[in-house]
Structure formats: C-alpha cells, structure tokens
C-alpha positions as CSV (number, residue, x, y, z in Angstrom):
1,X,0.1,0.1,0.0
2,X,1.6,3.4,-1.0
3,X,1.6,6.0,1.6
4,X,-0.7,9.0,1.9
5,X,0.6,11.9,-0.3
6,X,-0.2,15.4,0.9
7,X,1.1,18.5,-0.9
8,X,1.5,21.9,0.3
9,X,-1.6,24.4,-1.4
10,X,1.0,27.3,-1.7
11,X,3.8,25.6,-3.4
12,X,2.4,22.4,-4.8
13,X,5.5,20.4,-2.8
14,X,4.9,17.0,-1.4
15,X,5.1,17.4,2.7
16,X,6.4,13.9,3.1
17,X,9.8,14.6,1.8
18,X,10.6,17.1,4.6
19,X,11.3,15.5,7.4
20,X,9.3,17.4,10.1
21,X,6.2,17.4,7.6
22,X,3.4,18.3,10.6
23,X,4.5,21.4,11.1
24,X,3.7,22.3,7.2
25,X,6.2,23.5,4.0
26,X,9.1,24.7,5.8
27,X,10.1,26.7,2.0
28,X,6.7,28.5,2.6
29,X,6.5,29.0,6.9
30,X,6.7,32.8,7.4
31,X,10.1,33.6,8.9
32,X,9.9,33.7,12.8
33,X,9.2,37.4,14.2
34,X,12.3,38.3,16.4
35,X,11.8,39.8,19.7
36,X,11.6,43.3,20.1
37,X,12.0,44.8,23.5
38,X,9.9,48.3,23.7
39,X,11.7,51.1,26.1
40,X,9.2,51.4,28.1
41,X,10.0,47.3,29.1
42,X,13.1,47.1,29.5
43,X,14.6,43.4,30.6
44,X,16.5,45.1,33.3
45,X,14.4,46.7,36.9
46,X,14.9,50.3,38.7
47,X,16.9,48.9,41.2
48,X,19.4,47.4,38.7
49,X,19.3,50.9,36.9
50,X,19.6,52.6,40.2
51,X,22.7,50.9,41.1
52,X,24.0,51.1,37.5
53,X,24.1,55.0,38.1
54,X,25.7,55.1,41.3
55,X,28.2,53.1,40.1
56,X,29.0,54.9,37.5
57,X,29.0,58.1,39.7
58,X,31.4,56.0,42.2
59,X,34.1,54.9,39.1
60,X,34.2,58.6,37.8
61,X,35.1,60.1,41.7
62,X,37.5,56.9,42.5
63,X,39.4,55.7,38.9
64,X,40.9,59.5,38.6
65,X,41.9,59.9,42.5
66,X,43.5,56.1,41.7
67,X,45.3,57.6,38.6
68,X,46.7,60.7,40.1
69,X,47.6,58.4,43.3
70,X,49.9,56.2,40.7
71,X,51.0,59.3,39.2
72,X,51.9,60.9,42.1
73,X,54.0,57.8,43.7
74,X,55.8,56.4,40.8
75,X,56.6,59.7,38.9
76,X,55.6,63.2,40.5
77,X,56.1,63.4,44.5
78,X,56.3,66.8,44.2
79,X,53.0,67.3,43.1
80,X,52.0,66.0,45.9
81,X,52.6,69.4,48.0
82,X,50.3,71.2,45.3
83,X,47.5,68.7,46.1
84,X,47.6,68.7,49.6
85,X,45.8,72.7,49.2
86,X,44.3,71.9,46.2
87,X,46.2,72.5,43.7
88,X,46.5,70.8,39.7
89,X,49.9,70.8,37.9
90,X,49.4,70.3,33.9
91,X,50.7,67.0,35.1
92,X,48.3,65.3,37.6
93,X,45.1,67.3,35.5
94,X,46.6,65.1,32.7
95,X,46.5,62.3,34.8
96,X,42.9,63.3,36.1
97,X,42.1,63.2,32.7
98,X,43.3,59.3,31.7
99,X,41.3,58.3,35.1
100,X,38.0,59.4,33.6
101,X,38.5,58.0,30.4
102,X,39.2,54.7,32.5
103,X,36.0,54.3,34.4
104,X,34.0,55.8,31.4
105,X,35.1,52.4,29.4
106,X,34.7,50.3,33.1
107,X,31.1,52.5,33.0
108,X,30.3,51.0,29.6
109,X,31.3,47.5,30.5
110,X,28.9,47.8,33.3
111,X,26.5,48.8,31.1
112,X,27.0,46.4,28.7
113,X,26.6,43.2,31.7
114,X,23.3,45.2,32.7
115,X,21.7,45.9,29.4
116,X,22.5,42.4,27.9
117,X,22.4,40.1,30.8
118,X,25.9,39.3,30.4
119,X,25.5,38.6,26.8
120,X,21.9,37.3,26.7
121,X,20.4,40.0,24.8
122,X,21.8,42.2,22.1
123,X,22.9,45.6,24.1
124,X,21.5,47.9,21.1
125,X,18.1,46.3,20.5
126,X,17.6,46.5,24.6
127,X,18.5,50.3,24.8
128,X,16.5,50.7,21.3
129,X,19.7,52.3,20.0
130,X,18.4,53.9,16.3
131,X,17.3,56.6,15.0
132,X,13.5,57.9,14.9
133,X,11.7,56.3,11.8
134,X,11.6,59.9,10.1
135,X,14.9,59.2,8.6
136,X,15.4,63.2,7.5
137,X,13.6,64.8,10.8
138,X,15.8,62.4,12.8
139,X,19.0,63.3,10.8
140,X,19.0,67.0,10.8
141,X,16.9,67.5,14.0
142,X,20.1,66.9,17.0
143,X,22.2,69.5,14.8
144,X,19.6,72.0,15.0
145,X,18.9,70.9,19.1
146,X,22.7,71.2,19.4
147,X,22.8,75.0,18.0
148,X,20.1,76.1,19.6
149,X,21.1,74.8,23.1
150,X,24.8,77.0,21.9
151,X,23.0,79.8,21.4
152,X,20.7,79.7,24.4
153,X,24.2,79.0,26.7
154,X,25.4,82.3,25.4
155,X,22.4,84.4,25.9
156,X,22.4,82.8,29.5
157,X,26.2,83.9,29.9
158,X,24.8,87.9,29.2
159,X,21.9,87.7,31.4
160,X,22.8,85.4,34.2
161,X,26.2,85.7,36.6
162,X,29.0,83.7,34.6
163,X,32.3,83.7,36.9
164,X,35.4,81.7,36.4
165,X,34.7,78.5,37.3
166,X,37.0,75.6,38.2
167,X,36.8,74.1,34.6
168,X,38.0,77.5,33.5
169,X,40.8,77.5,35.7
170,X,42.1,74.0,34.8
171,X,42.0,75.1,30.7
172,X,44.6,77.7,31.7
173,X,46.7,75.3,32.5
174,X,48.1,74.7,28.6
175,X,46.7,73.3,25.2
176,X,47.6,70.2,26.4
177,X,45.0,70.2,28.9
178,X,42.3,71.7,26.8
179,X,42.6,68.8,24.0
180,X,42.8,66.2,26.7
181,X,39.5,67.5,27.9
182,X,38.2,68.4,24.2
183,X,39.0,64.5,23.6
184,X,37.1,62.9,26.6
185,X,34.0,65.2,25.8
186,X,33.9,64.3,22.3
187,X,35.6,61.0,22.3
188,X,33.4,59.0,25.4
189,X,31.4,61.7,27.3
190,X,28.3,61.8,24.8
191,X,28.3,58.0,25.0
192,X,28.6,57.5,28.3
193,X,26.3,59.7,29.5
194,X,23.5,58.3,27.1
195,X,24.0,55.3,28.0
196,X,23.4,55.4,31.6
197,X,20.7,58.6,31.8
198,X,18.6,58.5,29.1
199,X,19.2,54.7,28.3
200,X,19.6,52.8,31.3
201,X,17.9,54.9,33.8
202,X,15.4,56.4,32.0
203,X,13.5,53.2,30.6
204,X,13.4,51.7,34.2
205,X,12.2,55.1,35.7
206,X,10.1,55.1,32.5
207,X,8.4,51.6,33.2
208,X,8.3,52.3,36.9
209,X,6.6,56.0,37.2
210,X,5.6,56.9,33.9
211,X,7.2,59.1,31.3
212,X,6.5,62.1,32.9
213,X,8.2,61.5,36.2
214,X,11.0,59.8,34.7
215,X,11.8,62.9,31.8
216,X,11.7,64.9,35.5
217,X,14.2,62.6,37.0
218,X,16.6,61.8,34.8
219,X,17.1,65.8,33.6
220,X,17.5,66.5,37.4
221,X,19.9,64.0,37.9
222,X,22.0,64.8,35.2
223,X,22.1,68.1,35.7
224,X,22.8,67.7,39.2
225,X,26.5,66.2,38.5
226,X,27.5,69.0,36.8
227,X,26.6,71.7,39.5
228,X,30.2,71.4,41.0
229,X,31.5,71.6,37.9
230,X,30.2,75.2,37.3
231,X,29.6,76.1,40.6
232,X,31.1,80.0,40.2
233,X,28.5,80.3,37.3
234,X,24.8,80.4,37.4
235,X,24.5,80.7,33.7
236,X,26.5,77.6,33.2
237,X,24.6,75.7,35.8
238,X,21.2,76.8,33.8
239,X,22.4,76.3,30.4
240,X,23.2,72.6,31.7
241,X,19.9,72.3,33.5
242,X,18.1,72.8,29.7
243,X,20.2,70.6,27.7
244,X,19.5,68.0,29.9
245,X,15.9,68.8,29.9
246,X,15.9,68.8,25.9
247,X,18.0,65.7,25.8
248,X,15.2,63.6,27.9
249,X,12.8,65.0,26.4
250,X,14.4,64.2,23.0
251,X,14.6,60.6,24.0
252,X,10.7,60.5,25.7
253,X,9.3,62.0,22.3
254,X,11.4,59.5,19.6
255,X,11.7,56.5,21.9
256,X,15.3,56.2,20.5
257,X,19.2,56.6,22.4
258,X,20.8,57.8,19.3
259,X,19.2,61.1,18.5
260,X,20.3,62.2,21.8
261,X,23.9,60.8,21.6
262,X,24.2,62.7,18.4
263,X,22.7,66.0,19.7
264,X,25.5,65.5,22.9
265,X,28.2,64.6,20.5
266,X,27.5,67.7,18.4
267,X,27.3,70.0,21.3
268,X,30.2,68.9,23.0
269,X,32.0,69.2,19.5
270,X,31.4,72.2,18.9
271,X,32.5,73.5,22.1
272,X,35.7,71.5,22.1
273,X,37.0,73.2,19.2
274,X,36.3,76.4,20.8
275,X,38.0,75.1,23.2
276,X,41.3,73.9,22.0
277,X,41.6,76.9,19.6
278,X,40.4,79.6,22.0
279,X,42.7,82.5,21.8
280,X,45.4,81.8,24.9
281,X,45.4,83.2,28.0
282,X,48.1,84.5,30.4
283,X,50.1,81.4,31.3
284,X,50.2,80.8,35.2
285,X,52.5,82.2,37.4
286,X,51.6,78.9,39.8
287,X,49.5,76.1,40.0
288,X,46.0,76.3,39.2
289,X,43.9,76.7,42.6
290,X,40.8,74.4,42.5
291,X,37.8,74.6,44.9
292,X,36.5,72.2,46.9
293,X,34.4,70.7,44.1
294,X,37.7,69.6,42.3
295,X,36.9,65.8,43.0
296,X,34.2,66.6,40.4
297,X,36.1,68.7,37.8
298,X,37.1,66.7,34.8
299,X,33.9,63.5,35.5
300,X,33.7,63.7,31.8
301,X,30.1,65.5,32.1
302,X,30.7,68.0,30.3
C-alpha cells in the first residue's frame, strides 16, 4: 500500500519529502518574528538602573583619584604638595583625564553587563538604539537642537551671573590640558552619559514611574552632577539643566537613544573646537588653585 501523499497548497511541494512535515511546508512557513524589547519595558529593573547609576558616579570619583595617586607616587612626588593645598599641575590634570577615561570604559562595560544580562540580549536592541522612523527629521534635528542649545548658553552668559569656574581655571593650564578635556568631551562623554541617563536609567524609570516623572528625574540627576563643575557660574548651571531637559524630552519623544547621543556629541564637539582654538590666556605663575569641588572637575560630564 502506498503512503498518503500530501501537497503544500501554496507551492505544491510534497510535504512527505520533508523530515518534519507535520509543521507544514518549511519553504512557505513565515519567518520567525524576532523579539523586540520596547523602551517602556526594559529587561532590567529600577533597582539595577539606580545601582548602575550610583556605580557610574562612584567610578568617576574613584578612578581619577587612583590614577593621580599612582602618578604622584611613581613619577612626581613633588606634585603631592600642590595637591595638599587643592592645586592641579599640568601633570596631575592630565592624569585626572586619563583616570576619567578609564572610568568611562569601566562604566560602558558595566552597562553592557546590565543591559545584555551578561551577553544574553542584544545591547543596542535592548537600549532601543537607532534613529526615529522619520529619517530626514531625525538626522537634521540633532544638529539644529545642538545649535539652539549653544545659542541659549551664550544668551544666558549675558543675562545671568557668570564667574570663572574651576573648569575655566583648569583650561588655563595650557594647550595639552585643553586638548585632553576636548577629547574626553567628544570621544566618551556623550556615549557614556546617554547610555547611563537616557538609556539605562530613563528606560527603567519610565516603566516604574511613567514618562513624565522619568523625564523630570533624569533631567535633574543629569544636571545635578554638573553643578560642582560649574559652581561659580549660574549661567552655566542653568544652561546644563536646559540641555539635560532637552535631551531627556528628545528621548521621550522619539523613543530612541541615538538622536540623544548625536545631539550631545554635536553640542560637545562644537565646544571642544572652541576650547582648543580659543585665544591663549596668560600663563599661570603658579599651579591652578581649584575649589572644594575639584573631585568632580573632569567627570567627563561636559
């Protein structure tokens, strides 16, 4: 007796020729739909997000200090006297930048571990990395927003108190310091900050507290870590707060992280060019004196 022959109604193939004919024709089966992680339901929770943020702050505080300690003990013991009275030399300043860069790399590694579940998920998919579906709008908007925020910063310097900040004093250490700060502000700061604040933290807060509350909380946290850096300038603090709010609203509006990174990168990039090519100031007669907020100077949050 011959076996019963069954044919696929779509392509006419003999289903008995396939090993698993019960599941239908493999040639005509629809492709599997990939799992999509939406930004409002990240696989990490609010506790993991907050701990990741706290760890990022801790690393940016500790690693530069460790780097300076190694530099002073191993290469320049004379700099220890300057540090004891809260002064940076060019050597300790550049070492601080190196320590901050190391901290950024460690933060990225930590974020990868949290976001991917140690490699179980796609890093970029989980963060919803990408452009807004309106491709033209999403590509032009970051540049326009960055220009607007830079213009607002310039206006605020004219209408609000704007004294010399500790960061301004560090820039006076010379061109190597200006280049180091500029590189840090462009190469790692936008990526690290956006992944932490608008990626890991915002996604978890949005799920736990709603979009409105998450916008306010993330914007305030981002702005707050910059306050010590610009303590003597109300104009700079307000400008950073407004930038923080704009970036967080952009994340909420588009649901994507890449527009935030691009806007932040353009904003920092233009400032970096200005920092490098600004007219040189008179050389300092002695090492730069920094205030009580020196620990947070070069966090990379610029």
